[in-house]
C-alpha positions, 0 to 999 in steps of 0.5 A: 882721701882716695881709697888705696888698693891692696898694693899701697895700703902700707902708705895709708897714714891713718891705718889703725895698728889693730887692722894692719895686724889682723887683716891681709893686704887685700882685706885692709883695702876692703876695710878702707873702702868700707870706711871711706864709703861711710865717711862720704855718705853724709852721715856725719863724723860720728858714724864712721868714727864709731865704726872704726872704733868697733872695728878695732875690737872686732878685727882680732876676734872675728876677722875681716869678713864680719868686720867689713860686713858691719859697715854695710849694716851701719849704712843701712841703719843710718839710711832707714832709721837714723845716724844715731841708731847707726852709732848704736849698732857699732856699740851693740856689735861689740857686745854681740862679738863678746858672746857669739862666734864669727858665724853667729855674728854674721847671722846677727848682722843679717837679723839686724838687716831684717829688723831694719827693713821690716820694723825700723821704728824698733831698731833703737829699742832692740839695740838698747836691750841687746846686752840683756838679750844676747846674754840669755839667748843663743843666736838661733834663739834670738832669731826666734825671739825676733820672729815671734815679735814680728809675727805677733805685732804684724803691721802695728808699729807701736806694738812692735816697738813695745815688744822690742823694748821688752815692755810687753808680757808677750816679749817677756814670755817669749824671752823666758821660753827661748832662753830655755828657763822655766818661768811663771808662764810655764805654769800660769794656769795651774798656779792661778787655780792653786791661788784660788784654792789656797786663799779662797778668793780670786784676786787679780794676778798679773805678771810684773814687767821685767824691762824696768832696770833697777825697778824691775820686780824681784819678788812677788808683790801685792798691793791694792788687792792686786798680785804681781808675779815676776816671770822669774825670781832672781837668786833661785835655781831649781824647780820653779813651780813649787817655788811659785806655789809657795809664793802664792800660798804665802800671799794667800796667808797675807790676804787671810791674816794681814787685814790692815796695813802698818803705818810707817811712822818714824820707822827706819828701813831696817826696822821696817824690814824686821817688822815685815819678817815677823809678819811673814812668820806670823801669817805663815804660822796661822795658815799652817795651823789650818793647812799643815802641808804648807809648813812643809812646802815653805820650810824646804826653801829655808836653807840659811846656815849659822855662821859667816859674816853677820850682815843684815840680810844673812841674819834676816834669813837665819831668823826667818828659818829659826821661826819656821823650823824648830830643828834649826839651831843658831847660836847667834844671840839676836836670832835666839832672841827673835825666836824666843820673843816670837814663841812667847807671843804664841797666844797673840799670833792672831794679832798683827800688832805683835809683828810691830812690837817684836820687829821694833825691838829687834830692829833697835838691837841691830842698830846698836850692833852697827849691822850694815843694811842697804835697803836699796839692794835688799832682796827678801829671802827665801825667794818665795816671800813677797817684797813686803810692799803690801804690808805698809800704808804707802798712800803718802810719800814715806820719809826720805830715808825710807824711800829706798824701800819703795818698789813700783807696784802699779801696773806699768803703763806701756810706753808707746815709742815714737818712730825714730826720725827717718823711719816713718816714710819707709814704714808707711810704704812698707805697711801699704805694700803689706796691706795690699796682700791681705784680705779686705775684711769688715766686721759683722754689721750687727752688734755681736755678743762677747765670745767666750774663750774656750781653748788655745792652740799652737800655731806653726811658724815656718820661719823658725820651723816649730809651733808656738804654744798657745798662740791662738785663742778660740772664742765661742760665740753663741748661735742666735735664733734666725729664720724659724721657717728655715727648714720649710724654705729649704724644702721649697728650694731643694725639694727634689734633692731632699726627696731622693736623699733616703734612697741615696744614703741607704746604699752608702756603706762605711766601716770594717767588715765584722768577723763573727766567730763561733758560728755553726756554718761559715767560710773558714774554721774558727781557730780558737773554737777548734782548739777548744773542741780538740781539748774537749775531745781529749778530755772525753767531753762533747765539743761545741759544734760551732766551729766556723767564722764568717765575715758579716757585712760592714756597718757604718762607723763614721763621724763627721765634723762640718766646718763652714768658712763665714769670713767676709768674702762669703757675703759676695753674691753668687754670679748670676743670682741674688744669693750670697755665697754664705746662703749657698753654704748654708743650704748645702750644709742643711741638705747634707745634715739631713742626709747624715741624720737619715743614715745615722752618722754622728756629726757636728757643724761649726762655723768660723771666722777670725779677727786676729790670733786672739779672736778666732771666732767659732759658732757651734751650730750643732754639737755631736750630742745635739739633735738635728732640730728646729734650733739647728735650722735657726742657728744656720739661718742666722750665720753672718759673714765677717772678718778673716779666715785663720784656718789652722786654728779652726781646723785644730778646734774642730778636730779636737772634738772630732777626735773624741768621737769613738768611730772607726773613721772620722772626717773633717769636711771644710767648706771655704771660699777663700785662702787662709788670711788674717788681719795680723798676718801680712805674710801670705805664706804664714797661715798657709803653712800653718794650715798645712801643719794642722791638716798633717797633725789631724791626720796623725790622729786618724782624722781625714780632712777634705776641703770643698773649695768654692769658686776659682782656687789656687790649686797648688796651694790647696794641694800643699795644704790638703794633698792632691786628693784632699780637695775639690773645686766647685765653680758653679756654686748654684750646684753646691747642695747636689755636689756636696751630697754626692761628694759625701756619699763618694767619700764615705763609700 
């Protein structure tokens, strides 16, 4: 049908009443045009119908602007992804409109457009989780969560899809963080150490996936010597770290005192739940005998009160409290019987058989009382106790009636979603375009030893305007011995420069002039000494004649950290020579190290490259505490080029050690031939902005950062990172050793 204008919209026969009442005549005309474009675009009948249905819900709440703008997004998704995904956009829009205001909804449309363009394979899984996401995240927090996923996965479509499907630990961690709720991730390192201390062992501890619908873990679980911890525990409001401590201490009690699993046999789910409750109380009593503080920790989470409707979950919670809290008084006969039987078996608490005996009898009593128990909905209380799966031998399928107790325990195999039909071609083109902007890298040719993770650092994302905590992992790789004649060959190659180092460095001075007080002569009076002399005279005593102070020459008070870029580009030859760029870096570093050693400045030498955010590779050629000896030369000579240049993480790591050196001035001197880049960061500005942030953070710690750039440079970019006076460009690389030494002496004068 022809698209009406604003003058004849009244004549449109199929105009919905909701649109007519919510929009003005010009807005109605715009909406009709948007609908007709969808009808004529070849997406099928269902897409424009879905848009129209969604419009009826959105129009009264959001008005014309967002409602009409939705049509453009629907069309974009239908083209880039699929008509089916476009229909799902309309459904998700209804959910979003219930949570967000019009301005926030408009921002959500822009966010959806971005995802559709950058990650079309992830659009449908993202929409599937929209209700959960907008239920926990503000619009800005949702944008940040999306930005984290796109940044994390880079060009890996499978990784993006898994993230937006909420199937990865990173997605769950980011969701917990952006929602502002404390979770297991916030205390993970301390809790792992706590579990080791409590249980005396180091069982595998993994975070349970949460995007599993009804099978999502709701309590801590253990089975097969693996502990699964959900990021958060439903039903609990309060400080989370004590709760997780209590949960891990409880698991530790099971590890130490539940040596064998119970056979299910003919037990019904109700009986299994009671047996598990008694076993929980038994192992806690034994653990509390060894570590009495655990009782106080656990008891604080038992808050059940007597009275109310006698349902199975409420009676279980009351019995659990009665078994751990001797002051708790519950008049219910079943609770009193359970406490009496448990206490009478005190002499047999080291025997797990009592849990089955007592649990069997109490379970039968509840069955005779016709107490209702829904095993499918049952969640163990209090929240720190585990789901009891690890107590039962479930190698064989349990009886049909007991199957509702089963909880998924094995680590979930992350499903790699196939790209939605229609997204493949666009994705391939997008990734090809992005790959053209990334430094071509190759791994080190020789087999390298495994690195040891030594630190994690934040990384700044300019799109969300903040640092992501623990985003990069620095791994230290061992310095391997290389050329044992390195220092001799350096003497042969750089003999004249080395011979005049001594004279050059002796003339360099750095530090603060020292003020020497209580001198017999000097330029000015020492005020403190003068006051003491006047006091002595008034007291009739002979004063000290040392009444002056003077300025002593400054002493050197400098520490330096040399940071060498050994990314793959340093394997290129220096023009006109047969030497690699890395060879020139190495020789220049050795000459400078010799000079610093002569003058007595403490210094360290680190080399770095990167293979993604989780593998920032650092080789500690020389630490501050090491002497400059043959081993330093061997380590320098064996450096190998490879991988990329994640500069911000390397700067933070070198700066961390430098900040601990007690010196008046601390200088971090970077030698690099390339721009910040890495294999998982297609955005050319991202790592540049992070490096800029790292330099500013180090400056706040009193650390000066200076860059020696080799070869042609982007001076605007260098200035943005290091400041106008924070870098120097050296085009003639063959002169690097001489120029680097001169630069150092000038910087430290």
